[in-house]
C-alpha positions as CSV (number, residue, x, y, z in Angstrom):
1,M,-29.2,70.3,-42.2
2,S,-31.5,67.3,-41.9
3,D,-31.5,65.0,-38.9
4,D,-29.8,62.3,-40.8
5,E,-27.1,64.6,-42.1
6,F,-26.5,65.9,-38.5
7,L,-26.3,62.3,-37.1
8,R,-23.8,61.3,-39.8
9,A,-21.7,64.4,-39.1
10,M,-21.7,63.6,-35.4
11,N,-20.8,60.0,-36.1
12,E,-17.8,61.1,-38.2
13,H,-16.3,62.9,-35.1
14,L,-17.0,60.2,-32.5
15,E,-13.3,59.1,-32.4
16,L,-12.1,62.7,-31.9
17,V,-14.7,63.2,-29.1
18,Y,-13.7,59.9,-27.4
19,N,-10.0,60.7,-27.6
20,L,-10.6,64.2,-26.1
21,A,-12.8,62.7,-23.4
22,R,-10.2,60.1,-22.6
23,R,-7.6,62.8,-22.1
24,L,-9.9,64.9,-20.0
25,T,-10.8,62.1,-17.6
26,R,-8.8,59.5,-15.7
27,S,-10.5,56.3,-16.9
28,R,-12.2,54.7,-19.8
29,P,-15.6,54.5,-18.0
30,Q,-15.4,58.2,-17.2
31,A,-14.5,58.9,-20.8
32,E,-17.4,56.9,-22.1
33,D,-19.8,58.7,-19.8
34,L,-18.4,62.0,-21.0
35,V,-18.9,61.0,-24.6
36,Q,-22.5,60.1,-23.9
37,E,-23.1,63.4,-22.0
38,T,-21.5,65.3,-24.9
39,Y,-23.7,63.6,-27.5
40,L,-26.8,64.0,-25.4
41,R,-26.1,67.7,-25.0
42,A,-25.4,68.0,-28.8
43,L,-28.6,66.2,-29.7
44,R,-30.6,68.5,-27.4
45,G,-29.0,71.7,-28.6
46,W,-28.2,71.4,-32.3
47,R,-31.5,72.7,-33.6
48,R,-31.5,75.7,-31.3
49,Q,-28.0,76.7,-32.3
50,P,-26.9,74.9,-35.5
51,P,-23.1,74.7,-35.4
52,D,-20.9,76.1,-38.2
53,D,-18.0,73.7,-37.4
54,I,-19.4,70.4,-35.9
55,R,-15.9,69.2,-35.0
56,A,-15.1,72.2,-32.9
57,W,-18.7,72.4,-31.5
58,L,-18.6,68.8,-30.3
59,A,-15.1,69.4,-28.7
60,T,-16.4,72.5,-26.9
61,I,-19.4,70.6,-25.6
62,C,-17.1,67.8,-24.4
63,L,-14.7,70.2,-22.7
64,N,-17.6,72.1,-21.0
65,A,-19.2,68.8,-19.8
66,A,-15.8,67.8,-18.4
67,R,-15.5,71.1,-16.6
68,A,-19.0,70.7,-15.2
69,G,-18.1,67.3,-13.9
70,W,-14.9,68.6,-12.2
71,R,-16.8,71.4,-10.5
72,S,-19.5,69.0,-9.2
73,E,-16.9,66.7,-7.6
74,S,-16.0,67.8,-4.1
75,V,-12.8,65.8,-4.4
76,R,-11.4,64.7,-7.7
77,P,-10.9,61.0,-8.1
78,V,-7.5,59.7,-7.3
79,E,-6.0,57.0,-9.5
80,V,-5.3,54.0,-7.4
81,L,-2.6,51.7,-8.8
82,D,-3.5,48.0,-8.3
83,P,-0.3,46.0,-8.4
84,D,-2.2,42.9,-9.4
85,A,-4.0,44.5,-12.3
86,G,-1.1,46.8,-13.3
87,T,-1.6,50.1,-15.0
88,T,-0.3,49.0,-18.4
89,R,-1.5,46.1,-20.4
90,T,1.0,44.3,-22.5
91,S,0.6,40.9,-24.1
92,H,3.3,38.3,-24.6
93,S,3.3,39.3,-28.3
94,D,4.2,42.9,-27.5
95,T,7.8,43.8,-28.3
96,A,10.0,45.4,-25.6
97,G,9.7,48.7,-27.5
98,E,5.9,48.6,-27.3
99,A,6.0,47.8,-23.6
100,I,8.4,50.7,-22.9
101,S,6.2,53.0,-25.1
102,G,3.2,52.0,-23.0
103,L,5.0,52.7,-19.7
104,I,6.1,56.1,-21.0
105,R,2.6,56.9,-22.2
106,D,1.3,56.1,-18.7
107,Q,3.9,58.4,-17.1
108,V,3.1,61.2,-19.5
109,H,-0.6,60.8,-18.8
110,R,0.0,60.9,-15.0
111,A,2.2,63.9,-15.4
112,L,-0.4,65.7,-17.5
113,W,-2.9,65.3,-14.7
114,Q,-0.5,67.1,-12.3
115,L,-0.6,70.2,-14.4
116,P,-3.1,73.0,-13.6
117,S,-6.4,72.3,-15.5
118,A,-6.0,75.3,-17.8
119,Q,-2.6,74.1,-19.0
120,R,-3.8,70.5,-19.3
121,E,-6.8,71.6,-21.4
122,A,-4.7,73.7,-23.7
123,I,-2.2,70.9,-24.3
124,T,-5.0,68.4,-24.7
125,L,-6.7,70.5,-27.3
126,M,-3.6,71.5,-29.3
127,D,-1.1,68.7,-28.9
128,L,-3.3,65.6,-28.4
129,C,-6.4,66.5,-30.5
130,G,-4.7,68.6,-33.1
131,F,-6.8,71.8,-32.8
132,T,-5.1,75.1,-33.7
133,A,-4.5,77.8,-31.1
134,A,-7.3,79.8,-32.7
135,E,-9.7,76.8,-32.4
136,A,-8.7,76.1,-28.8
137,A,-9.1,79.7,-27.9
138,A,-12.6,79.7,-29.4
139,M,-13.6,76.5,-27.6
140,T,-12.4,77.8,-24.2
141,G,-13.3,81.4,-24.6
142,T,-9.7,82.4,-24.0
143,P,-7.5,84.7,-26.1
144,R,-5.2,82.9,-28.5
145,G,-2.0,84.3,-26.9
146,T,-3.2,82.9,-23.5
147,I,-3.7,79.5,-25.0
148,L,-0.2,79.6,-26.5
149,A,1.3,80.7,-23.2
150,R,-0.5,77.9,-21.3
151,V,0.8,75.3,-23.8
152,H,4.4,76.7,-23.4
153,R,4.2,76.7,-19.6
154,G,2.6,73.3,-19.6
155,H,5.3,71.8,-21.8
156,K,8.0,73.2,-19.5
157,K,6.2,71.8,-16.4
158,L,5.7,68.4,-18.1
159,V,9.4,68.2,-18.9
160,E,10.3,68.9,-15.3
161,L,7.8,66.3,-14.0
162,L,8.9,63.7,-16.4
163,Q,12.6,64.3,-15.7
164,R,11.8,63.8,-12.0
165,Q,10.3,60.5,-12.9
166,G,13.4,59.5,-14.8
167,V,12.0,59.9,-18.3
168,T,14.4,61.5,-20.7
169,S,14.2,62.5,-24.3
170,E,17.1,60.2,-25.3
């Protein structure tokens, strides 16, 4: 694979990597930093070990970079809610449904961060990024059955957390 082909292939998966990074971090700036770190690591390592599946390879690099960041922090950042800034952005042109959807999305995001990291990773990879259990298992170095169990337990815990927040499936 030539340099140009590799760069094109990486560019095709930028949105996926950003979406994964956004779900593995608590803020847009952290996600952007994680994407940069992911692509820097990919550029440094692609010739040494050319990937068979660039999509899964980039997601694995992103996940590993996020884990390294979590380990290096003595205390994980706490999301501070600023009442003046608000946690959801809605414009006057938004419909009530879009505003409610945004609030629910924020509640789900906060609940996701309350899960153990292994469950959060499994749910992020499978439910939010669309990887199969086999792909998620390969990325995390975990057996497929363990990934499925983490997703199942994580779903149950998410339902409990969201119900405590007053979010229902109705």
